[in-house]
N, C-alpha and C positions, 0 to 999 in steps of 0.2 A: 081352123086355128093353125097358126104358123108354129113351126118347131122352135122351142126355147131350150137352149142348152148347148152342148158341144160334143162332137165326136171327132176323135183324132187317132192317128196311128203312127208307128215308126216310119221314117222316110225310106229306110232300106232294111234288108234282112239283118238280124243281129247274130253274129257268129263270133265265138271266142271271147265272150264277156267273162272276165275273171270274177267269180263270186266266192273265192276262197275266204274272203274277209267276212262273208256271211250274208250281206244284203247288197243288192244292186237296184238302183232306181232306173226305170225305163223311160227314156225320152220319147216324146211324140212329136216328130218334126213335120208331120203333114196333117193339116186339118181337112176333114171331110165336110164338116159344117160347123160354124161357130158364129151365129148371128148376134150373140150377146157378149162377145169379147171376153170369154171365160179363159181362153188359152192364148199363149204367145209362142210361136214356133221358134223364137230365138232365145229370149230370156226365160230361164226356168222352164224349158219346154216339156218337162215331165209333169208340170203342175196344171191343174184345172182350178182356177181361183175365182171365188165368188166376187163379182164387181159390186161397187156401191149401187144401191137401189134395187138389188136383186136378192135380198134376204128372202128366205122362204123354204118351202118343202121341195126337196130334190130326191130323185130316184128314177128309175132304178139305176144305180151305179153298176156298170157292167165292165168286165174286163174279159177279153177273149184272146187267147193265144193259140196259134197252131204251131206245133213243134214237130220236128222230124228227128228220128233217131240218127245219130252220127256215130263215129267210131268210139270205142271205149265202153265201159260198163255203165248201165243205167244208174241213176243216182236219186236220192231223195231230195226233191225240190218242192218248195211251196211258192205259189203266186199269191200275193196279197195286195190289198189296197190300204193306203194309210192316209189319215186326216191330219193336217198340220204337222207332218213329220212323225206322227205316232202311229204305229201299226194297229189296225183295227182287228176285230175278231171275225172278219169276213174272209174266209180262207178256202182255197182249193188246193189240195195237195196232189202233187204228181209224184207218186212214190217210185214208180218205175215206168219205163216206156214199153212194157211187155204187152200192153193192150192197144197198140197203135192200129190205125185203120190200114186197109190193104195198100193205100198209097203212101204209107209211112208217116202219116200225120196223126196227131192226137189233139183234139180240142180240149181246152181248159177254160173254165168260166169262174168268175167271182161276181157276186151281186149282193146288194143290200136291200133291205126294206126302205121305204121312204125315210129321209133324215132331214131335220131342220138345220139349215145352214145360214150363216151371216157373213157380211162383208169381210173379205180377206181370208176366210176359211179356204184351205186348198187340199186337194186330193191328188195322190200319185199311185202308180202301179209299181210294185216291187217284186223282185225274185229273191228268195232266200235259200241258202244251202242248209239243208237239215241233216246232211250226212256227217258222220264222224270223220270221214275222209275228205280233205279239201278237194274241190272239183273245179274244173274250168269248163265252161259251156261247150267249147269246141270239141270236147271229148264225150259229150253226152247229148246235147240237143242244139238245134238251130231254131230261131224264132223267125217266122215268115211274115214280113211286114204287110204284104198284100192281104193276108188273112188274119190280121190282128187289129183290134180296135179297143179304145177306151172311151166310155160314154158317160156323160153327166147330163141328166134331163130335168128341167124345171117342171114340176107337176102341181105346184100351188103356192 
């Protein structure tokens, strides 16, 4: 059976994203695989949109970020996925970077149970600042593009 869905990642490392306003949508400029034209690398490249004729059951939605500690204090950040611009309850909190691996990275994952989707539904990956102190990512973390992916898979 051939793969149905989409896997994409940022084109380059993300450094210095200003999330002081609270939420940042993450663009995915490089497609790893997209046989169903769910993603566009130019227009709304943060979105995975269900095309006409592909209504059905989708899962597992996964988001994976590898982050490295940078200068400054650790911060409370949450990585989420959102459907049609509305944050969903699928959350992975990165409260501090104190538990990083020996190479300075920390994997972060978000996934859902299978979800029924219809034409024009779209999903995005977002970062939210959960700290009471405004933060800029270049003082806390970097997001490594080569170790980051966002996946949407057709399962029925």
